C-alpha positions, 0 to 999 in steps of 0.5 A: 311056912307052916305054923301051929296055933295053940288052938291047933289051927294051921296058919300059913305064912307065904311071900307074894311073887308079885315082886317077880312079875311075869305075864306068861306061864313060862315066866311063872315057872322061871320065877319059881326056879330062879327066885322062890327056890333060892329063898326056900334054900336060904331059910333052910326049909323043905317047904315054902309057901308062896302067894302066887301072882298070876297075870291074866295071860298066865291065868287063862293058860292055866285055866284052859289047859289041864296039861299046863296046870299039871306042869305048874303043880309038878314044878311047885312040888319039885321045888318044895313050894306050896300055894294056899293063896293068890294075889288077884289084885293086879290084872296084868302089867305089874312089871311095866315101867309105869304102873300107877293107876293102871293097877286098878283096871279092870275093876269090879264093875266089869265082867273081866274082873269077875271072870279073871277071879273065877279063873284064879279060884279054879286054879287055886283049888287045883294047886292047894296041897292035898292036906289043905282044903281052904284057899284065899284070893285077895282082890282090889277094893271094888275100884279106884276113887273115880265117880262111883254112882250107886249103880256102879256099887250095885253092879260091883256087889252083884258081880261079887255075889255071882262069884260067891255062887261060883265058889260054892259050886267049886266047893261042891265039885272039888271039896276045896273052899276058896274065899275072896278078900277085898283089900282096902287101899288108900285112894280106892272106893274102899280105903279103910277097914271101916269102909269095908265093913260098911259095904260088906254088911250093907245092902246087896253085900255078897255072902260073908262065907265067901267074901271078906277082907284082906288086911294089908298092914301097910295100907292100914298104917298109911290111912292112920287106922288104929290096929287096936280098933280096926281089927276088933271092929271087923270081928264085931261086924261079923266081917271075916278076915280072909287074909292078911298081907304083912307089909310096912309103910314109910313114916315121917314125923316131921315132914316140914323139916328140909332134911326129912323132905329130902329123905322122902323125895328119894322114895318118889319114883315113876313106877308105882303109886305112893299114896301119901297121908298126913295126920292133921287131927284126930279121927278119919276126917283128920287125915289129909290125902294126896295120890302120890308122894311127889304130889304131896311134896311139890305138887300144885297143892302139896300137903301142909306138913304140919303133922306126921306123914305116912306113905304107901311105899312098902318097906322091907320088914327087915330093913327100916329106912335110916333116920329121920324116916322110919317104917310102920313095922310096929303097926304090923306087929299090933295087927298080927297080935290081934290076928293070931295072938288070941284064943283062935286065929282070925285068919290062917293066911298070911303073906309078906308082900314087899313088891317094891324092892326094885324101886327102893332108894339105892341104900335099900335096893338089892342089886343082884338076884342073890341079894333079893333072895337074901332080903326076902328070906330075911323078911320071912324070918322077921315075920316068923319070929313075930309068930313065934313070939305070939306062941305059934310053933313052926312046923317042918 
């Protein structure tokens, strides 16, 4: 979906296809037909943007086989779909029965992550619409929170700098400008926008014209970051917001209440990691952390539950959980105001990313492909209405 900002800039809104995991090119082609096309039809649009997720195997095929890449481009065109952004965070296996910590491998200390992201950049340059010269790729924030000595940090930043050089060369040969966005996430080396700014303006930082930040509004809310401080601080530091993922976290005001704890427990599940944070005091040091929701509730050292909780469990934008729980949709709205409500957009790439539809509690979970398409279309409609309220105008 395309929107025109009052300053004349074109802003893209897409939805991320990691909700339909596929490891091979055949799987990607099937998801375009079986899932993305129905979403476009429900929205009544001739063209729909998708944030394509390509697992390593599919990406390798597309990067090494020109005929396969041409087939994907034609399939997108035939189904009225366009790609201006890729989700380069998961490497493979995002549809596995148990993902958890595996999603952070390989990290930016490895050549595999660099090579994969460079391949994604070449693919995206070939898939961009003819009238769009710029694309964005989101990626993991260096690594999961494991021992990360200075040499690991330096190696990661060196790889990002090398990637920036590759992207410069790609721009010279294709005329397409691809940027990469580190996506802060609770539990990772870069958990917050503040940490992202520190690393991206510190020693050894990659060039900012190629590497910036992806603001995921679920992650930002889970970390109890204040959107009225976080986004302006990135701008003040000169760190570009390359991309934003529009998503909402789970919120509980009174996690010590038995009814609230029972409601929260319904969101604990074995597939994805659901980092949980408790606001214990003001400031970033006042946030208590557990790596997963079940640990926070019943682990050996559960959170004390004396302050509100937020859980990294992407909640559909159109379907807030029933009381006593809620979602952090208001945080998303505030972030979007900063990103697109000013005199010029801070980013032109917006992506609705609710990959958790299949693991939601039964009351929120679609049971058929049609139900899932209905839900995704409704999410995009919520995001569209937010943009219209901010003064952007939808284009055909």
